[in-house]
Steps between C-alpha positions, in 0.01 A plus 500: 500500500236349727145492349233673710140614476470877523172626651410870515239646732567210737443685829124426527188368333524293184876562474571353844290196420670459164828485693358232731368293206821519297705414811276203576578368149873519558592834347772713653372854520601864477232720657466863389286779648535835673445374855809311609355404840209322334731319262732394780208361701374305197849366429520381858158334476603312184834396650316364806324248273840350411526672162804711405478846644404749223725791420344838573538816292328819620438705188231742379418409141383854429868587466606540139815296566322228697539222243867578443566520875323168554696330220829632638417379852409152378820475299705610801344218702562239228127460429298496179125462451354178372154646564384861531174579680385855439244553775583854617234756418238732644179679407326829570123561513347819362463692174832516317476877453451551874760259641855613564673478162843416646352208692336371183829527310668306783232234457594471134866478596437206734216318323631542146858622463661296780305188402611539138863556591512200735322279244769581243810539717563131570386324184839338445502337845132399464591325174797324665279363777189449286315710752230758469330827585182541705347846459218586737228687313134513606151439366512882463719429196190390307291810580494877449557666834320826581571577864841326477587585142879489521508186713273309262709621206822376664352157549377490140860567401626219725258255341578604141876508556503162676300330228731631233811407698357152555486458123842651436689296761320168464748383235789570740354283775383786723148495649311829543170515689266787584321438829168689523348493849168658590416631848764399758492652847851644542668832577435597138150624585624728778767659281270545201215647704264233363244320713374163386120487464305220667450320168879472459501231772345265245813530286762550771791257534763484773846615386647152560255344254577766239871430544447125455294558183770725361782259580318204345417696182860615459638148539253374238603778262152653496482838326224659713321381813202672662490396866160366606205352315275794585750747358538299180122498451471873576767593246344271238162672552646852470636407158141449382396851603552826303804691621287807572290296744810348663638854548184607680496189719864541602447871561203430725697236691786745546264760644349248740830358623666838541200671657490762223169653385 
């Protein structure tokens, strides 16, 4: 079985740049997302640099059988993960009671269930190759999230789960890292309905830089990495404030960025 790095949500944004960064460091890739045309174009771009052409798997991780289907397809191709990068995910802006419930449940399926299944599905091969898991969380994981309640909660799960898995698998030679970016201008904002306020530019990082930070942290075996000095300072400051005040601040930000009154 050939060892590969499996990257979900690789069709755009941070996921596409994670693919470029891993490829630049010599990893052979399997790219997973819903949009096959985007994956094929990225695979061609990477191959044009002289790196091995990534394998492409068009798959919607909201499917209940997605992890099993992915594992079966990899086995059929003689591939097994040495690294798993769980980047796929999305958010929705608005009050949880008002947003479409089915869409929010689909968000949980992608952000939580699929990430958990893929983190656990390939542990044996990760141990064989002394590889690792990079789970993309968010600075939202450290905060309560009125205005994006379910999204924030999913990222809190990703952070907690990743930290625990880091501890559990460390003795078996497997690295687990939670990558927590702040504002990154990608297609995520358009899908979530969120608009970045002007002040966010002070904390914004390009997706390529976030991908480089995540890759470096994983290779070092770092448990959690918050991308960007400004974001690290902001999260440290929120921990000094009462939770009730943080709730009001996040709620006010949500109203401003969504245009709500």
